BALOBA-1460 file (C-alpha; in Angstrom, 3 decimals):
// residues 101
<rec num="1" residu="m" x="7.945" y="22.682" z="-8.173"/>
<rec num="2" residu="q" x="7.188" y="19.922" z="-5.417"/>
<rec num="3" residu="c" x="8.213" y="16.354" z="-6.381"/>
<rec num="4" residu="v" x="7.418" y="13.238" z="-5.368"/>
<rec num="5" residu="v" x="10.234" y="10.370" z="-5.652"/>
<rec num="6" residu="v" x="10.396" y="6.872" z="-5.093"/>
<rec num="7" residu="y" x="11.739" y="3.894" z="-5.520"/>
<rec num="8" residu="d" x="12.155" y="0.019" z="-5.477"/>
<rec num="9" residu="i" x="15.908" y="-1.166" z="-5.431"/>
<rec num="10" residu="p" x="16.344" y="-4.777" z="-4.285"/>
<rec num="11" residu="d" x="20.267" y="-3.421" z="-4.026"/>
<rec num="12" residu="d" x="20.967" y="-2.056" z="-0.152"/>
<rec num="13" residu="g" x="24.121" y="-0.018" z="-1.063"/>
<rec num="14" residu="k" x="22.698" y="1.163" z="-4.142"/>
<rec num="15" residu="r" x="19.597" y="2.064" z="-2.431"/>
<rec num="16" residu="t" x="21.545" y="4.026" z="0.789"/>
<rec num="17" residu="k" x="23.185" y="6.046" z="-1.736"/>
<rec num="18" residu="i" x="19.993" y="6.591" z="-3.744"/>
<rec num="19" residu="a" x="18.745" y="8.630" z="-0.908"/>
<rec num="20" residu="d" x="21.844" y="10.614" z="-0.064"/>
<rec num="21" residu="v" x="21.379" y="12.122" z="-3.596"/>
<rec num="22" residu="c" x="17.880" y="12.907" z="-2.925"/>
<rec num="23" residu="q" x="18.464" y="14.786" z="0.584"/>
<rec num="24" residu="d" x="21.639" y="16.274" z="-1.417"/>
<rec num="25" residu="y" x="19.226" y="17.893" z="-3.729"/>
<rec num="26" residu="g" x="17.124" y="19.038" z="-0.433"/>
<rec num="27" residu="l" x="14.624" y="16.633" z="-0.709"/>
<rec num="28" residu="d" x="12.860" y="15.353" z="2.690"/>
<rec num="29" residu="r" x="12.274" y="11.617" z="3.088"/>
<rec num="30" residu="i" x="8.393" y="10.881" z="3.974"/>
<rec num="31" residu="q" x="8.159" y="7.484" z="3.577"/>
<rec num="32" residu="y" x="11.688" y="4.572" z="3.407"/>
<rec num="33" residu="s" x="11.830" y="4.958" z="-0.030"/>
<rec num="34" residu="a" x="10.245" y="8.119" z="-0.798"/>
<rec num="35" residu="f" x="11.335" y="12.027" z="-1.035"/>
<rec num="36" residu="l" x="8.652" y="14.901" z="-1.461"/>
<rec num="37" residu="g" x="10.845" y="18.144" z="-2.004"/>
<rec num="38" residu="n" x="10.855" y="21.173" z="-3.784"/>
<rec num="39" residu="l" x="12.503" y="21.141" z="-7.801"/>
<rec num="40" residu="a" x="13.001" y="23.426" z="-10.682"/>
<rec num="41" residu="p" x="12.341" y="21.910" z="-13.766"/>
<rec num="42" residu="t" x="16.343" y="21.272" z="-14.724"/>
<rec num="43" residu="h" x="17.121" y="20.089" z="-11.175"/>
<rec num="44" residu="q" x="14.717" y="17.438" z="-11.741"/>
<rec num="45" residu="e" x="16.729" y="16.484" z="-14.816"/>
<rec num="46" residu="e" x="19.694" y="16.117" z="-13.067"/>
<rec num="47" residu="l" x="18.058" y="14.705" z="-9.963"/>
<rec num="48" residu="m" x="17.167" y="11.229" z="-12.549"/>
<rec num="49" residu="i" x="20.878" y="11.704" z="-14.391"/>
<rec num="50" residu="k" x="22.345" y="11.372" z="-11.083"/>
<rec num="51" residu="i" x="20.642" y="8.612" z="-9.549"/>
<rec num="52" residu="g" x="21.134" y="6.275" z="-12.241"/>
<rec num="53" residu="d" x="24.283" y="7.173" z="-12.520"/>
<rec num="54" residu="v" x="24.231" y="5.485" z="-9.101"/>
<rec num="55" residu="l" x="21.706" y="2.998" z="-9.965"/>
<rec num="56" residu="g" x="24.267" y="1.771" z="-12.805"/>
<rec num="57" residu="k" x="22.935" y="-1.801" z="-15.005"/>
<rec num="58" residu="l" x="21.160" y="-3.287" z="-11.265"/>
<rec num="59" residu="p" x="17.591" y="-3.968" z="-11.320"/>
<rec num="60" residu="g" x="15.444" y="-1.005" z="-9.601"/>
<rec num="61" residu="n" x="12.376" y="1.763" z="-10.298"/>
<rec num="62" residu="i" x="12.596" y="5.265" z="-9.843"/>
<rec num="63" residu="q" x="9.719" y="7.697" z="-10.640"/>
<rec num="64" residu="l" x="9.684" y="10.812" z="-9.512"/>
<rec num="65" residu="f" x="6.166" y="12.748" z="-9.921"/>
<rec num="66" residu="p" x="6.560" y="16.491" z="-10.434"/>
<rec num="67" residu="i" x="3.403" y="18.329" z="-8.030"/>
<rec num="68" residu="c" x="1.736" y="21.200" z="-10.334"/>
<rec num="69" residu="e" x="0.798" y="23.575" z="-7.871"/>
<rec num="70" residu="k" x="-2.977" y="23.212" z="-7.893"/>
<rec num="71" residu="d" x="-2.526" y="19.606" z="-6.820"/>
<rec num="72" residu="w" x="-0.496" y="20.282" z="-4.084"/>
<rec num="73" residu="k" x="-2.567" y="22.283" z="-2.442"/>
<rec num="74" residu="a" x="-5.649" y="20.200" z="-2.937"/>
<rec num="75" residu="r" x="-3.561" y="17.131" z="-0.959"/>
<rec num="76" residu="r" x="-4.253" y="15.801" z="1.473"/>
<rec num="77" residu="v" x="-2.147" y="14.461" z="4.941"/>
<rec num="78" residu="i" x="-2.457" y="12.264" z="7.922"/>
<rec num="79" residu="d" x="0.710" y="12.267" z="9.669"/>
<rec num="80" residu="q" x="0.926" y="11.012" z="13.202"/>
<rec num="81" residu="k" x="4.290" y="10.582" z="14.569"/>
<rec num="82" residu="p" x="4.519" y="7.584" z="17.577"/>
<rec num="83" residu="d" x="3.434" y="9.297" z="20.750"/>
<rec num="84" residu="p" x="7.028" y="8.989" z="22.524"/>
<rec num="85" residu="d" x="4.892" y="7.776" z="26.154"/>
<rec num="86" residu="r" x="3.252" y="5.102" z="24.912"/>
<rec num="87" residu="t" x="5.250" y="2.281" z="24.091"/>
<rec num="88" residu="e" x="4.486" y="-0.602" z="20.761"/>
<rec num="89" residu="g" x="1.798" y="-2.841" z="22.216"/>
<rec num="90" residu="a" x="0.879" y="-1.197" z="25.373"/>
<rec num="91" residu="s" x="-2.605" y="-1.286" z="26.966"/>
<rec num="92" residu="q" x="-5.039" y="1.138" z="25.814"/>
<rec num="93" residu="s" x="-7.105" y="1.011" z="29.059"/>
<rec num="94" residu="p" x="-5.502" y="2.400" z="32.997"/>
<rec num="95" residu="e" x="-3.456" y="-0.461" z="34.446"/>
<rec num="96" residu="e" x="-5.867" y="-1.904" z="37.359"/>
<rec num="97" residu="p" x="-5.082" y="-1.248" z="41.085"/>
<rec num="98" residu="q" x="-2.437" y="-3.760" z="42.280"/>
<rec num="99" residu="d" x="-4.195" y="-5.289" z="45.261"/>
<rec num="100" residu="a" x="-1.618" y="-4.699" z="48.085"/>
<rec num="101" residu="g" x="-3.188" y="-6.927" z="50.726"/>
């Protein structure tokens, strides 16, 4: 079953370790603090236990959302990658030719 895991964890070290645990379970990072992937229900439970162990007593909010097949098929995605030929803040219009004289 497809799952989304999102979290808000103030501690940088714990946040990094929790990201590693998500990746160990085969989840793909879709945002800085959001992962997506296919997990069986038993692996969903295991993942949340491991994440809880890593977090320990520190503050944090971790949520796992299982997504049924019907809802997964109904999802809408916009996934635009940056254009490597453009730099941020570059002018959108073509450059004016320089006067050679």
